[in-house]
N, C-alpha and C positions, 0 to 999 in steps of 0.2 A: 504494500500500500504506500502511495506517495503522500508526503506530508505528515503532520503530527496526529496522533490518536485523539488528543483532546479536541483539536479543531474539527476533526471528522465527527466525533460524537456530538459536538455542539451544533454543527451544521445539519446533521441528520435529525436530531431532536427538534430543531427549529422548524425544519421542513415538515416533519411529522405533525407537529402541533397545528400547523396551518392547513395541511392538505389531507390529513387522515380521513378515511371513510367512516361514516357513522354506521356501526354494525350493532345488531341487537344484543350481542354478548359483551360489548365494550361499555365501560363506565365513562363518566365525564373525565376530562383531562385532570390529572392530579389525583384521581381516586382509583382505588383498586377495584376491579370487577369482581362480581360474585364468583367465588371459586367453583361453585356448581356449574355456573354458566360457562366458565372456561373449560372445565372438564368435558362437558357435553359438546361444546363447539369444536374443540380440538379433536375429539374423536370423529366428529362428522366431517371435518375439513381434511382428514387424511385421504389423499388421492381424489379429492373432490373440490370443485370450484366453489368460491364464496357465493356466487349468484344461485347456484343449485342448493346450497346448504341453508340459506336464510329461511325459506318457507318451512323446511323440515325442522329447523331449530325452533321457530315460533310455535309450530304445532306441538312439538315435543314438550316445550316448557309450559304451554297452556295445559297439556294433559297431565304432566308431572312437574308441577311448579317447584317442588322441593325434592331434595335427595331422598327423604323418607318416602315420598310418594313413589319415586322410581323403585326404591328397594321393595316396596309392597306390591309392585305391579305384576300382572300376569305376563309371562314370557311372550305369549302370542300377541298380546296387545302391544308390547314394545316392538316386536318384529313387524307388526302391521304398520306402525307409525314410521318405521324405517324403510318400508317397502318402496323400491325404486332407487334407493340411495346406494345400494350395493355394499359389499364387504360386511355382510350381516353379522359376523362374529363381533364387530364393534358394538352392536346393540346389546347382544347377550352379555358381553363383558362389562358394559356400563351398568347394567342391572346388578351383576355380581359385585362390581366395585362398590356400588351404593350399599349393598347388603354388608360388605366387609367394613365399610366406614362406620355403619351403625353398630356393628358387632365389636369392632376392635378399636375404634377411635371416637367413641361417644357421639357419633353423628356429625362430627366436624371433619371435613376433608383435611388431611395432614398437610403441613406446610413445607416439609423438607423432601428433597429428592429421594433419599433412601427409603423414607416411609411411603412416599407416593409409588415407588417402584414395587411395593408389596401388593398393590391393587391389581386385580385381574385386568389384563389388556393394556396396562399403562407401561409404556416403554420410556426410554431415556428422553426422547423429545417431548412427549406429553407431560412427563414429570417435570421437566425444566420449564415448560410453558406454564403449568399451573403454579409452580413455585415462584417464578419470576413475575408473571403477569398478575396473579391474584394476591401474592404475599410479599412481593418486592425482594425475593431472595436473589442473591448474586450467583446466578447459575445460567449457563448458556443454553440456547436452543439451536437446533440445526434441522430445519425442514428444507424442502427443495428450493424455496425462494432464498433462504439464507446461504445455502450451498452455492447457488449461482452468484449471489452478490460477492461472497468472499473469493470465489474463484476469479472473478473479474477484477476485484480490488487488488489481488496479489498475483494476477496473471498465472494462476495455477493451471497447468495443462495436463496434469496426470489424470488417470481414470478415477473418477470420484466414487465408483462402486467398489474400489479396492479397500480392504479393511484398513490398511496402513494409511492410505490417503484420508479415509473417513476419520481416523483417529486424529490426524493432524488438523483436520477441519474443526473438530470439536475443540481442540486446544486453541486454535486461532479465534474461534467464536468467543471463547472465554477471555482471551487477551484483549479483544475489542471492547469488552464491557466497561462502562464507566463506573464510578463509585456510587452514583445516585441515579434515580430515575430509571431503574433497571427494567421494570415492566414496559415503560414507554420505549426504551431503547430497543428491546427485543421485538416489540411490536413494530417499531420503525424499520428495523432490518427486514422483517417479513413484508411490511407494506411496500417498501422500496422494490423488493423483488416481484411483488404481485402487480404493481401498477406502473413502474418505470423501468426497472432492470429486467425486462421481459425475456423469455427464452429466445424469441426471434424478434428482430428489429427493435432492440432496446432503445428507449427514448432518451438517449444520452444528452440531447440538447436541453432537456429540462431536468436532468439529474442534479440534485443538490450537492452531491459529493463527487462529481465528475473529476475534479482536480486531483482526487486521491486515487483514481483508478488507473492501475498500470495497464490493464487490457485496453482501455480507451486510448491511452497515450501511445500505444503501439499498434492500434487499429485491429486488434484481434478479438474484440468483445463478442462478436457474433459467433466465434468459433468455440467459445467457452460457456459452460463447462464442457470438457471433452466427452464425447459420447462413445461408449463402447459399442462395438458391432452388435446389432440386435440379432438374437438367436431366433431361428425359425420356430414359430409356435406350432406345437402338435395340433392336429385336427382330430376332433372326436365327433362321431356321427351318432345321432340319437333319433329314434322315433318318438313323437309325442302323439298319443292317441286320445282324442276326446270321445269317451264312451258315454253315450247318452241313453236315457231311459225316462220316459214320461216327463220330459222337460227338465230333467236334472242331469248333471254330469258327475262322473266318478273322479275323485281326487284322492291323493295319498300323501301322507306326511313323510318328509325326508328324515334320514337318521339324525340323531342329536349331535353328531360330530361330522365335520367335513364341510364341503361347499354347500352353501344355502342350508345350513343346519337348521332343522326343526321347521322349515318352511313347508308349504304345501305345493303340490304340482299335479298336473294331469298325468295319467299313466305314461311312464317314460321307459323305453326299452332301448337296448343297444341296437343300432341299425345293422342289419345283415344284408338283406336284399330288399325285396318288396314284402311288406307285411300282409298277412292273410288272416282271416277270421280264426283259422285253426291255430296259428302261432300266438295270436293275442289271447285266445281262449285258454291255451295251455299256460300262459303266464299269469292270467287273472282268475281262472276258474269260472269264467262266465261263458254263457252261450251268446254268440254274436252274429249279427247279420253282415251284409256286404260292407267292406271297408272302402271308404272314399278318400281320395287325396284332396287336401285343402291348400297345398303348396309347401314351400320351404323357406327358410331364412337362416342367416348366420348370426352368431353372437360372440363377440370378441371379449376375452378377458386378458389380463396382463400376461399370463404365461400359457394360454391355450386359446383355441378357437373351436367353437361348437358349430356344427351344421345340423339343424333340426328339420326333419320332415314331419309335417303335421297331417294327421288322418282323423277321420270321424267314422264311427260305426254305432249301431244301435244294439243294446243288450236285450236279450229275451229271457224269459224264465225267471228263476230265483235271482233276485238282485239285492239281497240283504247286505247291510253294511258289514264289512270284515276289516277290523282294525289292522293297520293304520289307514284304511281307506273308508271314505264316506261319500254318500250321494248328496249333492248340493244343487240348489237352483241358482240361477244367475244372480238373484238378489242375495242369497246366502253366501255365494262365492266372494262377494265384496268384503265379507267379514274375516276371510282367511288371508294371511300374508303369503304372497306368491313371489317367486323370483321374477326378475324382469322378463326373461323369455316366455314365462307362462302367463304373464299379464298380456303379452302380445298374442299368445295362443288363445286366450279367453276372447279377445276381440275377433280373431279369425273364426272361432267356433260360433260366435253370435252372429257374425256377418255371412258365414259360409252357407252352403247348400244344406 
């Protein structure tokens, strides 16, 4: 970084106080936000844009205004509020973290990083965010925005996914911390990365700390942080079958662990070739009529890609509920938390032949 740390800190804080976004989880300048709000918002913001998170946060806080409310919540209700936000383990962990705070910390979210790290789903970044933003603790944070800012300030050209480089970035983030206004400073670093020091086409002409940036001085800011070669994502093919009977569809609950844990889905099978009533009957124990195709779509996750083929068929004979499967109407379906692909399938089934 070019120039003095003190000048950098003062310029960044001055800019933040003038230009920061008003977000529902932030407190007024000079005040610490509610630690519960910080915990919820930081969990939601992982891998998710602010604009997407705001309505989810507002609905979540309206439903669970306090940590005690969240701790007492039904898991399915929590997952339903999270529906569409993705990374559903975050929702389950928040509920478990609330329960642990009540059991082990007297209902008060702990203030230190070591204590925060004992909460389910809380890693080093979230612990640092809660400790510094809500309690003014002198601890660094390192999200994607802060990584990008530091890499450009110091012209770091190494692979940021490397454990050794990541460790150095944590050290550098701590070195940049001032002696006061720690929550505002960490928020300012994240705000700078989110609104000015963008991944592509950074707005260097309006950057308040441009004079301190080694990458800008040498014209390499758009090449940083260095991006490792992206690995090809494996493709997984699935059939999704909307089995209908008397205006209802059969859905099943996913296992308590793994992707989309404890959410509900339409009957889903590994895709082999073309599904037939015999194949689906064998998997479900139901007697079925003709199987009709409704189309296909893809769904991309960070480390894999799904190709879904959607079908519909009618069940005949005995259709009693068999746990973990239940028959639901379209109105009842809205009460069950579904992964994003199955929300799309629900629309296909309602609009299809």
